All heavy atoms as a GROMACS GRO file, in nm:
protein
  607
    1MET      N    1   0.084  -0.116  -0.003
    1MET     CA    2   0.001   0.002   0.001
    1MET      C    3   0.085   0.124  -0.003
    1MET      O    4   0.059   0.221  -0.079
    1MET     CB    5  -0.096   0.005   0.121
    1MET     CG    6  -0.223  -0.058   0.101
    1MET     SD    7  -0.331   0.034   0.204
    1MET     CE    8  -0.428  -0.108   0.285
    2ALA      N    9   0.190   0.125   0.084
    2ALA     CA   10   0.267   0.254   0.092
    2ALA      C   11   0.340   0.274  -0.025
    2ALA      O   12   0.348   0.389  -0.089
    2ALA     CB   13   0.363   0.242   0.219
    3ALA      N   14   0.392   0.165  -0.102
    3ALA     CA   15   0.460   0.182  -0.220
    3ALA      C   16   0.374   0.233  -0.341
    3ALA      O   17   0.407   0.328  -0.398
    3ALA     CB   18   0.528   0.044  -0.266
    4GLU      N   19   0.249   0.181  -0.343
    4GLU     CA   20   0.157   0.235  -0.448
    4GLU      C   21   0.128   0.375  -0.433
    4GLU      O   22   0.123   0.460  -0.523
    4GLU     CB   23   0.021   0.152  -0.434
    4GLU     CG   24   0.042   0.012  -0.470
    4GLU     CD   25  -0.096  -0.063  -0.457
    4GLU    OE1   26  -0.200  -0.010  -0.425
    4GLU    OE2   27  -0.088  -0.192  -0.480
    5PHE      N   28   0.114   0.421  -0.304
    5PHE     CA   29   0.085   0.565  -0.274
    5PHE      C   30   0.210   0.649  -0.315
    5PHE      O   31   0.186   0.748  -0.388
    5PHE     CB   32   0.056   0.587  -0.133
    5PHE     CG   33   0.036   0.734  -0.089
    5PHE    CD1   34  -0.071   0.800  -0.127
    5PHE    CD2   35   0.150   0.805  -0.037
    5PHE    CE1   36  -0.086   0.925  -0.093
    5PHE    CE2   37   0.137   0.928  -0.002
    5PHE     CZ   38   0.018   0.992  -0.037
    6ILE      N   39   0.324   0.609  -0.288
    6ILE     CA   40   0.444   0.675  -0.326
    6ILE      C   41   0.454   0.693  -0.473
    6ILE      O   42   0.484   0.797  -0.534
    6ILE     CB   43   0.576   0.619  -0.267
    6ILE    CG1   44   0.570   0.631  -0.122
    6ILE    CG2   45   0.698   0.688  -0.325
    6ILE    CD1   46   0.681   0.558  -0.049
    7LEU      N   47   0.431   0.588  -0.550
    7LEU     CA   48   0.443   0.592  -0.697
    7LEU      C   49   0.334   0.677  -0.759
    7LEU      O   50   0.354   0.729  -0.870
    7LEU     CB   51   0.429   0.440  -0.751
    7LEU     CG   52   0.547   0.359  -0.724
    7LEU    CD1   53   0.524   0.219  -0.763
    7LEU    CD2   54   0.671   0.416  -0.784
    8SER      N   55   0.226   0.696  -0.693
    8SER     CA   56   0.123   0.787  -0.742
    8SER      C   57   0.161   0.937  -0.730
    8SER      O   58   0.076   1.022  -0.792
    8SER     CB   59  -0.013   0.757  -0.671
    8SER     OG   60  -0.018   0.811  -0.539
    9LEU      N   61   0.253   0.970  -0.657
    9LEU     CA   62   0.290   1.109  -0.637
    9LEU      C   63   0.374   1.166  -0.742
    9LEU      O   64   0.447   1.087  -0.818
    9LEU     CB   65   0.359   1.126  -0.504
    9LEU     CG   66   0.282   1.091  -0.375
    9LEU    CD1   67   0.369   1.088  -0.257
    9LEU    CD2   68   0.163   1.174  -0.362
   10SER      N   69   0.380   1.300  -0.753
   10SER     CA   70   0.479   1.361  -0.841
   10SER      C   71   0.627   1.338  -0.789
   10SER      O   72   0.642   1.296  -0.673
   10SER     CB   73   0.455   1.516  -0.848
   10SER     OG   74   0.491   1.571  -0.716
   11LYS      N   75   0.719   1.348  -0.872
   11LYS     CA   76   0.859   1.323  -0.841
   11LYS      C   77   0.903   1.400  -0.719
   11LYS      O   78   0.968   1.351  -0.624
   11LYS     CB   79   0.954   1.346  -0.958
   11LYS     CG   80   0.932   1.251  -1.072
   11LYS     CD   81   0.963   1.107  -1.024
   11LYS     CE   82   0.952   1.015  -1.148
   11LYS     NZ   83   0.960   0.882  -1.115
   12ARG      N   84   0.857   1.525  -0.713
   12ARG     CA   85   0.898   1.616  -0.606
   12ARG      C   86   0.836   1.562  -0.468
   12ARG      O   87   0.903   1.556  -0.373
   12ARG     CB   88   0.856   1.762  -0.632
   12ARG     CG   89   0.893   1.865  -0.523
   12ARG     CD   90   0.856   1.997  -0.566
   12ARG     NE   91   0.761   2.080  -0.491
   12ARG     CZ   92   0.686   2.051  -0.394
   12ARG    NH1   93   0.662   1.932  -0.356
   12ARG    NH2   94   0.603   2.138  -0.338
   13ARG      N   95   0.713   1.521  -0.476
   13ARG     CA   96   0.650   1.480  -0.355
   13ARG      C   97   0.697   1.335  -0.315
   13ARG      O   98   0.707   1.306  -0.200
   13ARG     CB   99   0.500   1.477  -0.364
   13ARG     CG  100   0.445   1.619  -0.374
   13ARG     CD  101   0.293   1.633  -0.370
   13ARG     NE  102   0.263   1.625  -0.229
   13ARG     CZ  103   0.142   1.580  -0.188
   13ARG    NH1  104   0.048   1.538  -0.288
   13ARG    NH2  105   0.110   1.574  -0.066
   14GLN      N  106   0.731   1.258  -0.418
   14GLN     CA  107   0.800   1.121  -0.385
   14GLN      C  108   0.924   1.157  -0.303
   14GLN      O  109   0.950   1.075  -0.202
   14GLN     CB  110   0.831   1.056  -0.501
   14GLN     CG  111   0.712   0.990  -0.583
   14GLN     CD  112   0.763   0.928  -0.709
   14GLN    OE1  113   0.873   0.898  -0.742
   14GLN    NE2  114   0.663   0.875  -0.787
   15ARG      N  115   1.007   1.241  -0.346
   15ARG     CA  116   1.134   1.279  -0.271
   15ARG      C  117   1.098   1.318  -0.122
   15ARG      O  118   1.168   1.272  -0.035
   15ARG     CB  119   1.211   1.383  -0.345
   15ARG     CG  120   1.328   1.439  -0.279
   15ARG     CD  121   1.440   1.337  -0.233
   15ARG     NE  122   1.469   1.247  -0.343
   15ARG     CZ  123   1.516   1.118  -0.307
   15ARG    NH1  124   1.543   1.083  -0.178
   15ARG    NH2  125   1.552   1.038  -0.398
   16VAL      N  126   1.005   1.404  -0.111
   16VAL     CA  127   0.973   1.445   0.033
   16VAL      C  128   0.927   1.325   0.118
   16VAL      O  129   0.978   1.308   0.229
   16VAL     CB  130   0.849   1.552   0.027
   16VAL    CG1  131   0.795   1.572   0.164
   16VAL    CG2  132   0.895   1.679  -0.036
   17VAL      N  133   0.842   1.236   0.063
   17VAL     CA  134   0.804   1.122   0.137
   17VAL      C  135   0.912   1.037   0.164
   17VAL      O  136   0.931   0.981   0.276
   17VAL     CB  137   0.685   1.044   0.060
   17VAL    CG1  138   0.664   0.904   0.125
   17VAL    CG2  139   0.561   1.123   0.065
   18MET      N  140   1.008   1.007   0.066
   18MET     CA  141   1.115   0.920   0.094
   18MET      C  142   1.214   0.970   0.194
   18MET      O  143   1.271   0.901   0.270
   18MET     CB  144   1.190   0.887  -0.044
   18MET     CG  145   1.097   0.796  -0.137
   18MET     SD  146   1.038   0.646  -0.049
   18MET     CE  147   1.197   0.561  -0.038
   19ASP      N  148   1.230   1.108   0.184
   19ASP     CA  149   1.319   1.163   0.284
   19ASP      C  150   1.261   1.156   0.420
   19ASP      O  151   1.339   1.120   0.528
   19ASP     CB  152   1.342   1.319   0.252
   19ASP     CG  153   1.429   1.341   0.137
   19ASP    OD1  154   1.498   1.257   0.088
   19ASP    OD2  155   1.432   1.452   0.082
   20ARG      N  156   1.136   1.166   0.441
   20ARG     CA  157   1.065   1.160   0.570
   20ARG      C  158   1.078   1.013   0.623
   20ARG      O  159   1.091   0.989   0.734
   20ARG     CB  160   0.934   1.214   0.581
   20ARG     CG  161   0.916   1.356   0.548
   20ARG     CD  162   1.006   1.448   0.633
   20ARG     NE  163   1.023   1.577   0.574
   20ARG     CZ  164   1.144   1.612   0.501
   20ARG    NH1  165   1.232   1.520   0.488
   20ARG    NH2  166   1.148   1.723   0.449
   21ALA      N  167   1.056   0.925   0.536
   21ALA     CA  168   1.056   0.789   0.568
   21ALA      C  169   1.203   0.737   0.608
   21ALA      O  170   1.212   0.664   0.715
   21ALA     CB  171   1.014   0.693   0.448
   22HIS      N  172   1.302   0.796   0.549
   22HIS     CA  173   1.443   0.766   0.598
   22HIS      C  174   1.473   0.825   0.727
   22HIS      O  175   1.530   0.757   0.818
   22HIS     CB  176   1.552   0.811   0.491
   22HIS     CG  177   1.552   0.732   0.366
   22HIS    ND1  178   1.505   0.772   0.251
   22HIS    CD2  179   1.596   0.597   0.352
   22HIS    CE1  180   1.520   0.678   0.158
   22HIS    NE2  181   1.582   0.573   0.223
   23GLU      N  182   1.408   0.946   0.760
   23GLU     CA  183   1.428   1.009   0.879
   23GLU      C  184   1.362   0.926   0.994
   23GLU      O  185   1.417   0.908   1.103
   23GLU     CB  186   1.374   1.144   0.880
   23GLU     CG  187   1.459   1.251   0.804
   23GLU     CD  188   1.390   1.383   0.791
   23GLU    OE1  189   1.294   1.411   0.855
   23GLU    OE2  190   1.439   1.462   0.707
   24LEU      N  191   1.240   0.871   0.957
   24LEU     CA  192   1.166   0.793   1.053
   24LEU      C  193   1.250   0.656   1.084
   24LEU      O  194   1.254   0.622   1.197
   24LEU     CB  195   1.034   0.756   1.001
   24LEU     CG  196   0.940   0.677   1.091
   24LEU    CD1  197   0.913   0.734   1.222
   24LEU    CD2  198   0.808   0.649   1.008
   25ALA      N  199   1.304   0.597   0.989
   25ALA     CA  200   1.377   0.482   1.005
   25ALA      C  201   1.508   0.505   1.098
   25ALA      O  202   1.544   0.417   1.173
   25ALA     CB  203   1.415   0.420   0.870
   26ARG      N  204   1.575   0.626   1.072
   26ARG     CA  205   1.678   0.661   1.150
   26ARG      C  206   1.646   0.682   1.306
   26ARG      O  207   1.723   0.664   1.392
   26ARG     CB  208   1.759   0.772   1.100
   26ARG     CG  209   1.841   0.747   0.976
   26ARG     CD  210   1.936   0.859   0.951
   26ARG     NE  211   1.861   0.978   0.909
   26ARG     CZ  212   1.817   1.015   0.786
   26ARG    NH1  213   1.833   0.927   0.691
   26ARG    NH2  214   1.756   1.133   0.770
   27ASP      N  215   1.530   0.734   1.329
   27ASP     CA  216   1.488   0.774   1.466
   27ASP      C  217   1.330   0.726   1.490
   27ASP      O  218   1.245   0.806   1.489
   27ASP     CB  219   1.494   0.925   1.480
   27ASP     CG  220   1.471   0.962   1.625
   27ASP    OD1  221   1.461   0.875   1.716
   27ASP    OD2  222   1.460   1.090   1.651
   28PRO      N  223   1.322   0.594   1.501
   28PRO     CA  224   1.188   0.540   1.524
   28PRO      C  225   1.122   0.569   1.656
   28PRO      O  226   1.001   0.539   1.682
   28PRO     CB  227   1.208   0.389   1.508
   28PRO     CG  228   1.338   0.362   1.548
   28PRO     CD  229   1.418   0.493   1.511
   29PHE      N  230   1.188   0.641   1.745
   29PHE     CA  231   1.136   0.671   1.876
   29PHE      C  232   1.068   0.807   1.876
   29PHE      O  233   1.053   0.856   1.993
   29PHE     CB  234   1.243   0.645   1.985
   29PHE     CG  235   1.283   0.509   1.981
   29PHE    CD1  236   1.410   0.477   1.940
   29PHE    CD2  237   1.210   0.400   2.023
   29PHE    CE1  238   1.459   0.344   1.942
   29PHE    CE2  239   1.260   0.272   2.024
   29PHE     CZ  240   1.376   0.249   1.980
   30LEU      N  241   1.048   0.871   1.764
   30LEU     CA  242   0.974   1.003   1.762
   30LEU      C  243   0.844   0.981   1.826
   30LEU      O  244   0.782   0.867   1.810
   30LEU     CB  245   0.960   1.046   1.621
   30LEU     CG  246   1.081   1.092   1.544
   30LEU    CD1  247   1.037   1.116   1.398
   30LEU    CD2  248   1.145   1.214   1.605
   31GLU      N  249   0.797   1.079   1.905
   31GLU     CA  250   0.660   1.068   1.952
   31GLU      C  251   0.564   1.084   1.850
   31GLU      O  252   0.551   1.183   1.785
   31GLU     CB  253   0.643   1.164   2.070
   31GLU     CG  254   0.514   1.146   2.141
   31GLU     CD  255   0.499   1.221   2.266
   31GLU    OE1  256   0.600   1.267   2.327
   31GLU    OE2  257   0.375   1.240   2.313
   32SER      N  258   0.480   0.978   1.835
   32SER     CA  259   0.374   0.986   1.723
   32SER      C  260   0.258   1.070   1.768
   32SER      O  261   0.246   1.108   1.881
   32SER     CB  262   0.329   0.849   1.695
   32SER     OG  263   0.268   0.781   1.800
   33ASP      N  264   0.175   1.097   1.671
   33ASP     CA  265   0.054   1.182   1.708
   33ASP      C  266  -0.058   1.101   1.777
   33ASP      O  267  -0.121   1.147   1.857
   33ASP     CB  268   0.001   1.246   1.573
   33ASP     CG  269   0.094   1.344   1.513
   33ASP    OD1  270   0.138   1.433   1.595
   33ASP    OD2  271   0.140   1.327   1.405
   34TYR      N  272  -0.068   0.968   1.727
   34TYR     CA  273  -0.159   0.885   1.800
   34TYR      C  274  -0.118   0.737   1.767
   34TYR      O  275  -0.050   0.708   1.675
   34TYR     CB  276  -0.304   0.909   1.765
   34TYR     CG  277  -0.343   0.892   1.611
   34TYR    CD1  278  -0.400   0.778   1.571
   34TYR    CD2  279  -0.315   0.997   1.526
   34TYR    CE1  280  -0.437   0.767   1.434
   34TYR    CE2  281  -0.357   0.982   1.398
   34TYR     CZ  282  -0.409   0.873   1.352
   34TYR     OH  283  -0.448   0.850   1.222
   35ARG      N  284  -0.182   0.639   1.843
   35ARG     CA  285  -0.157   0.497   1.826
   35ARG      C  286  -0.293   0.424   1.812
   35ARG      O  287  -0.378   0.465   1.878
   35ARG     CB  288  -0.084   0.436   1.951
   35ARG     CG  289   0.058   0.483   1.965
   35ARG     CD  290   0.106   0.422   2.095
   35ARG     NE  291   0.231   0.450   2.116
   35ARG     CZ  292   0.302   0.431   2.225
   35ARG    NH1  293   0.245   0.374   2.326
   35ARG    NH2  294   0.422   0.470   2.238
   36LEU      N  295  -0.296   0.322   1.732
   36LEU     CA  296  -0.411   0.242   1.721
   36LEU      C  297  -0.367   0.092   1.720
   36LEU      O  298  -0.262   0.062   1.659
   36LEU     CB  299  -0.500   0.264   1.597
   36LEU     CG  300  -0.554   0.401   1.584
   36LEU    CD1  301  -0.622   0.424   1.450
   36LEU    CD2  302  -0.657   0.424   1.688
   37GLU      N  303  -0.445   0.002   1.779
   37GLU     CA  304  -0.405  -0.133   1.776
   37GLU      C  305  -0.461  -0.199   1.641
   37GLU      O  306  -0.573  -0.175   1.609
   37GLU     CB  307  -0.469  -0.206   1.892
   37GLU     CG  308  -0.427  -0.350   1.916
   37GLU     CD  309  -0.467  -0.400   2.043
   37GLU    OE1  310  -0.467  -0.336   2.151
   37GLU    OE2  311  -0.514  -0.522   2.043
   38ASP      N  312  -0.370  -0.274   1.565
   38ASP     CA  313  -0.420  -0.338   1.447
   38ASP      C  314  -0.482  -0.476   1.479
   38ASP      O  315  -0.496  -0.515   1.602
   38ASP     CB  316  -0.309  -0.347   1.347
   38ASP     CG  317  -0.203  -0.444   1.384
   38ASP    OD1  318  -0.216  -0.528   1.486
   38ASP    OD2  319  -0.109  -0.457   1.308
   39SER      N  320  -0.530  -0.548   1.383
   39SER     CA  321  -0.601  -0.669   1.402
   39SER      C  322  -0.511  -0.780   1.461
   39SER      O  323  -0.558  -0.879   1.515
   39SER     CB  324  -0.646  -0.724   1.267
   39SER     OG  325  -0.558  -0.737   1.164
   40ASP      N  326  -0.379  -0.756   1.453
   40ASP     CA  327  -0.287  -0.864   1.517
   40ASP      C  328  -0.255  -0.823   1.653
   40ASP      O  329  -0.173  -0.891   1.720
   40ASP     CB  330  -0.163  -0.864   1.429
   40ASP     CG  331  -0.182  -0.926   1.293
   40ASP    OD1  332  -0.268  -1.014   1.268
   40ASP    OD2  333  -0.116  -0.882   1.197
   41GLY      N  334  -0.313  -0.720   1.712
   41GLY     CA  335  -0.274  -0.679   1.843
   41GLY      C  336  -0.156  -0.580   1.856
   41GLY      O  337  -0.107  -0.555   1.969
   42ARG      N  338  -0.100  -0.548   1.747
   42ARG     CA  339   0.026  -0.472   1.735
   42ARG      C  340  -0.016  -0.312   1.742
   42ARG      O  341  -0.108  -0.283   1.687
   42ARG     CB  342   0.094  -0.497   1.606
   42ARG     CG  343   0.228  -0.430   1.597
   42ARG     CD  344   0.303  -0.474   1.465
   42ARG     NE  345   0.217  -0.516   1.356
   42ARG     CZ  346   0.227  -0.645   1.303
   42ARG    NH1  347   0.306  -0.734   1.336
   42ARG    NH2  348   0.148  -0.681   1.202
   43MET      N  349   0.066  -0.247   1.815
   43MET     CA  350   0.037  -0.096   1.825
   43MET      C  351   0.098  -0.028   1.705
   43MET      O  352   0.214  -0.043   1.678
   43MET     CB  353   0.103  -0.041   1.950
   43MET     CG  354   0.030  -0.083   2.083
   43MET     SD  355  -0.156  -0.058   2.080
   43MET     CE  356  -0.166   0.124   2.071
   44VAL      N  357   0.014   0.034   1.631
   44VAL     CA  358   0.055   0.100   1.510
   44VAL      C  359   0.058   0.248   1.539
   44VAL      O  360  -0.033   0.314   1.582
   44VAL     CB  361  -0.038   0.078   1.379
   44VAL    CG1  362   0.008   0.158   1.266
   44VAL    CG2  363  -0.040  -0.075   1.359
   45GLU      N  364   0.174   0.312   1.520
   45GLU     CA  365   0.195   0.452   1.539
   45GLU      C  366   0.154   0.534   1.421
   45GLU      O  367   0.155   0.479   1.300
   45GLU     CB  368   0.338   0.488   1.553
   45GLU     CG  369   0.416   0.404   1.662
   45GLU     CD  370   0.374   0.448   1.808
   45GLU    OE1  371   0.332   0.553   1.831
   45GLU    OE2  372   0.390   0.360   1.891
   46HIS      N  373   0.100   0.654   1.431
   46HIS     CA  374   0.055   0.747   1.323
   46HIS      C  375   0.115   0.873   1.347
   46HIS      O  376   0.102   0.939   1.456
   46HIS     CB  377  -0.099   0.758   1.321
   46HIS     CG  378  -0.160   0.628   1.298
   46HIS    ND1  379  -0.191   0.523   1.390
   46HIS    CD2  380  -0.210   0.577   1.175
   46HIS    CE1  381  -0.251   0.424   1.327
   46HIS    NE2  382  -0.265   0.452   1.204
   47LEU      N  383   0.201   0.920   1.249
   47LEU     CA  384   0.281   1.048   1.253
   47LEU      C  385   0.244   1.132   1.142
   47LEU      O  386   0.264   1.084   1.024
   47LEU     CB  387   0.419   1.017   1.265
   47LEU     CG  388   0.520   1.123   1.292
   47LEU    CD1  389   0.496   1.183   1.422
   47LEU    CD2  390   0.667   1.064   1.281
   48LEU      N  391   0.216   1.261   1.169
   48LEU     CA  392   0.184   1.355   1.057
   48LEU      C  393   0.323   1.435   1.043
   48LEU      O  394   0.368   1.499   1.130
   48LEU     CB  395   0.074   1.457   1.106
   48LEU     CG  396   0.045   1.573   1.014
   48LEU    CD1  397   0.003   1.518   0.874
   48LEU    CD2  398  -0.049   1.663   1.072
   49ILE      N  399   0.373   1.426   0.916
   49ILE     CA  400   0.491   1.493   0.887
   49ILE      C  401   0.477   1.553   0.736
   49ILE      O  402   0.446   1.478   0.645
   49ILE     CB  403   0.618   1.403   0.875
   49ILE    CG1  404   0.630   1.314   0.996
   49ILE    CG2  405   0.742   1.471   0.842
   49ILE    CD1  406   0.747   1.213   0.989
   50ASP      N  407   0.500   1.681   0.728
   50ASP     CA  408   0.498   1.749   0.605
   50ASP      C  409   0.374   1.720   0.509
   50ASP      O  410   0.388   1.695   0.386
   50ASP     CB  411   0.622   1.707   0.522
   50ASP     CG  412   0.745   1.784   0.567
   50ASP    OD1  413   0.735   1.879   0.649
   50ASP    OD2  414   0.853   1.746   0.529
   51GLY      N  415   0.258   1.706   0.578
   51GLY     CA  416   0.138   1.682   0.509
   51GLY      C  417   0.104   1.545   0.475
   51GLY      O  418   0.010   1.510   0.395
   52PHE      N  419   0.177   1.450   0.534
   52PHE     CA  420   0.159   1.308   0.508
   52PHE      C  421   0.141   1.241   0.648
   52PHE      O  422   0.208   1.273   0.740
   52PHE     CB  423   0.279   1.243   0.442
   52PHE     CG  424   0.303   1.295   0.298
   52PHE    CD1  425   0.398   1.386   0.277
   52PHE    CD2  426   0.220   1.255   0.194
   52PHE    CE1  427   0.415   1.441   0.148
   52PHE    CE2  428   0.242   1.298   0.065
   52PHE     CZ  429   0.339   1.393   0.036
   53VAL      N  430   0.054   1.139   0.654
   53VAL     CA  431   0.040   1.054   0.782
   53VAL      C  432   0.111   0.918   0.746
   53VAL      O  433   0.063   0.853   0.664
   53VAL     CB  434  -0.102   1.041   0.815
   53VAL    CG1  435  -0.126   0.946   0.936
   53VAL    CG2  436  -0.171   1.174   0.841
   54PHE      N  437   0.212   0.898   0.828
   54PHE     CA  438   0.269   0.765   0.825
   54PHE      C  439   0.219   0.675   0.924
   54PHE      O  440   0.218   0.710   1.048
   54PHE     CB  441   0.429   0.788   0.844
   54PHE     CG  442   0.499   0.847   0.726
   54PHE    CD1  443   0.496   0.993   0.710
   54PHE    CD2  444   0.581   0.784   0.648
   54PHE    CE1  445   0.568   1.057   0.614
   54PHE    CE2  446   0.655   0.838   0.540
   54PHE     CZ  447   0.635   0.977   0.530
   55SER      N  448   0.177   0.561   0.890
   55SER     CA  449   0.125   0.458   0.976
   55SER      C  450   0.234   0.344   0.980
   55SER      O  451   0.272   0.287   0.887
   55SER     CB  452  -0.005   0.392   0.934
   55SER     OG  453  -0.100   0.493   0.926
   56TYR      N  454   0.290   0.323   1.106
   56TYR     CA  455   0.406   0.229   1.112
   56TYR      C  456   0.418   0.156   1.247
   56TYR      O  457   0.347   0.209   1.346
   56TYR     CB  458   0.541   0.305   1.090
   56TYR     CG  459   0.569   0.411   1.185
   56TYR    CD1  460   0.655   0.374   1.303
   56TYR    CD2  461   0.504   0.533   1.193
   56TYR    CE1  462   0.674   0.474   1.401
   56TYR    CE2  463   0.535   0.634   1.288
   56TYR     CZ  464   0.626   0.601   1.393
   56TYR     OH  465   0.643   0.689   1.496
   57TRP      N  466   0.491   0.066   1.254
   57TRP     CA  467   0.517  -0.013   1.377
   57TRP      C  468   0.667  -0.045   1.376
   57TRP      O  469   0.734  -0.051   1.268
   57TRP     CB  470   0.434  -0.126   1.403
   57TRP     CG  471   0.423  -0.234   1.293
   57TRP    CD1  472   0.345  -0.234   1.186
   57TRP    CD2  473   0.512  -0.350   1.288
   57TRP    NE1  474   0.367  -0.343   1.100
   57TRP    CE2  475   0.470  -0.411   1.161
   57TRP    CE3  476   0.602  -0.406   1.352
   57TRP    CZ2  477   0.528  -0.534   1.131
   57TRP    CZ3  478   0.675  -0.516   1.327
   57TRP    CH2  479   0.624  -0.584   1.207
   58VAL      N  480   0.720  -0.060   1.489
   58VAL     CA  481   0.861  -0.088   1.506
   58VAL      C  482   0.882  -0.229   1.559
   58VAL      O  483   0.828  -0.262   1.663
   58VAL     CB  484   0.941   0.016   1.610
   58VAL    CG1  485   1.076  -0.014   1.622
   58VAL    CG2  486   0.905   0.160   1.558
   59ASP      N  487   0.975  -0.307   1.491
   59ASP     CA  488   1.006  -0.435   1.530
   59ASP      C  489   1.148  -0.419   1.603
   59ASP      O  490   1.242  -0.405   1.536
   59ASP     CB  491   1.023  -0.528   1.408
   59ASP     CG  492   1.058  -0.673   1.452
   59ASP    OD1  493   1.107  -0.692   1.557
   59ASP    OD2  494   1.025  -0.759   1.380
   60HIS      N  495   1.146  -0.399   1.732
   60HIS     CA  496   1.272  -0.378   1.803
   60HIS      C  497   1.358  -0.485   1.799
   60HIS      O  498   1.490  -0.458   1.791
   60HIS     CB  499   1.232  -0.336   1.946
   60HIS     CG  500   1.144  -0.219   1.961
   60HIS    ND1  501   1.194  -0.086   1.946
   60HIS    CD2  502   1.016  -0.199   1.981
   60HIS    CE1  503   1.092  -0.008   1.968
   60HIS    NE2  504   0.981  -0.070   1.986
   61ALA      N  505   1.313  -0.610   1.805
   61ALA     CA  506   1.410  -0.726   1.793
   61ALA      C  507   1.489  -0.731   1.668
   61ALA      O  508   1.615  -0.752   1.661
   61ALA     CB  509   1.336  -0.851   1.816
   62ALA      N  510   1.423  -0.697   1.561
   62ALA     CA  511   1.488  -0.696   1.426
   62ALA      C  512   1.540  -0.564   1.385
   62ALA      O  513   1.609  -0.562   1.282
   62ALA     CB  514   1.382  -0.747   1.316
   63LYS      N  515   1.523  -0.463   1.467
   63LYS     CA  516   1.561  -0.330   1.445
   63LYS      C  517   1.509  -0.279   1.297
   63LYS      O  518   1.589  -0.228   1.219
   63LYS     CB  519   1.716  -0.323   1.443
   63LYS     CG  520   1.759  -0.345   1.584
   63LYS     CD  521   1.914  -0.338   1.583
   63LYS     CE  522   1.972  -0.371   1.721
   63LYS     NZ  523   2.118  -0.367   1.735
   64LEU      N  524   1.371  -0.287   1.286
   64LEU     CA  525   1.316  -0.254   1.159
   64LEU      C  526   1.191  -0.163   1.191
   64LEU      O  527   1.128  -0.173   1.289
   64LEU     CB  528   1.256  -0.368   1.085
   64LEU     CG  529   1.353  -0.471   1.034
   64LEU    CD1  530   1.282  -0.593   0.972
   64LEU    CD2  531   1.429  -0.409   0.924
   65VAL      N  532   1.175  -0.067   1.099
   65VAL     CA  533   1.059   0.021   1.113
   65VAL      C  534   0.971  -0.026   0.982
   65VAL      O  535   1.021  -0.015   0.872
   65VAL     CB  536   1.094   0.178   1.088
   65VAL    CG1  537   0.965   0.256   1.082
   65VAL    CG2  538   1.177   0.213   1.207
   66MET      N  539   0.853  -0.066   1.015
   66MET     CA  540   0.768  -0.115   0.908
   66MET      C  541   0.651  -0.016   0.890
   66MET      O  542   0.568   0.007   0.963
   66MET     CB  543   0.701  -0.246   0.956
   66MET     CG  544   0.800  -0.359   0.997
   66MET     SD  545   0.911  -0.402   0.866
   66MET     CE  546   0.802  -0.486   0.767
   67ILE      N  547   0.675   0.054   0.767
   67ILE     CA  548   0.576   0.158   0.727
   67ILE      C  549   0.466   0.085   0.654
   67ILE      O  550   0.484   0.034   0.541
   67ILE     CB  551   0.634   0.269   0.644
   67ILE    CG1  552   0.744   0.340   0.727
   67ILE    CG2  553   0.525   0.361   0.590
   67ILE    CD1  554   0.826   0.440   0.649
   68ALA      N  555   0.344   0.077   0.715
   68ALA     CA  556   0.233   0.004   0.663
   68ALA      C  557   0.152   0.082   0.554
   68ALA      O  558   0.100   0.032   0.463
   68ALA     CB  559   0.147  -0.042   0.775
   69GLU      N  560   0.138   0.216   0.583
   69GLU     CA  561   0.063   0.298   0.502
   69GLU      C  562   0.103   0.445   0.509
   69GLU      O  563   0.150   0.492   0.626
   69GLU     CB  564  -0.090   0.287   0.547
   69GLU     CG  565  -0.188   0.354   0.456
   69GLU     CD  566  -0.328   0.339   0.499
   69GLU    OE1  567  -0.353   0.268   0.602
   69GLU    OE2  568  -0.419   0.369   0.425
   70ILE      N  569   0.092   0.521   0.402
   70ILE     CA  570   0.125   0.652   0.398
   70ILE      C  571  -0.008   0.718   0.331
   70ILE      O  572  -0.059   0.667   0.230
   70ILE     CB  573   0.246   0.692   0.315
   70ILE    CG1  574   0.369   0.616   0.369
   70ILE    CG2  575   0.272   0.836   0.316
   70ILE    CD1  576   0.484   0.625   0.276
   71GLU      N  577  -0.059   0.826   0.394
   71GLU     CA  578  -0.183   0.897   0.339
   71GLU      C  579  -0.150   1.048   0.323
   71GLU      O  580  -0.072   1.099   0.400
   71GLU     CB  581  -0.299   0.877   0.438
   71GLU     CG  582  -0.344   0.729   0.450
   71GLU     CD  583  -0.449   0.724   0.551
   71GLU    OE1  584  -0.427   0.721   0.670
   71GLU    OE2  585  -0.566   0.715   0.503
   72ASP      N  586  -0.212   1.105   0.224
   72ASP     CA  587  -0.198   1.240   0.210
   72ASP      C  588  -0.294   1.311   0.302
   72ASP      O  589  -0.405   1.290   0.312
   72ASP     CB  590  -0.244   1.279   0.067
   72ASP     CG  591  -0.195   1.417   0.023
   72ASP    OD1  592  -0.176   1.501   0.111
   72ASP    OD2  593  -0.181   1.446  -0.094
   73ALA      N  594  -0.237   1.406   0.388
   73ALA     CA  595  -0.327   1.465   0.497
   73ALA      C  596  -0.372   1.601   0.442
   73ALA      O  597  -0.446   1.670   0.514
   73ALA     CB  598  -0.239   1.488   0.611
   74GLU      N  599  -0.341   1.636   0.322
   74GLU     CA  600  -0.383   1.777   0.265
   74GLU      C  601  -0.516   1.758   0.203
   74GLU      O  602  -0.566   1.663   0.156
   74GLU     CB  603  -0.284   1.826   0.169
   74GLU     CG  604  -0.154   1.852   0.230
   74GLU     CD  605  -0.033   1.910   0.140
   74GLU    OE1  606  -0.063   1.902   0.024
   74GLU    OE2  607   0.060   1.950   0.194
   0.00000   0.00000   0.00000
């Protein structure tokens, strides 16, 4: 889902989203705007950055940030 959304954007907005995604991956402990539990019982963080809402969860054991969805907040 996130990949499809990114590909639907203009090249300039793709760069913004990718830059923010890389920043999130480098610092996954940013305080999110809100959390919701998914169907697997995992807490999914939601963070508004530069007009986009990133929905993600962190796998601490594997040291991965899994971005599940990106939405346009504008």
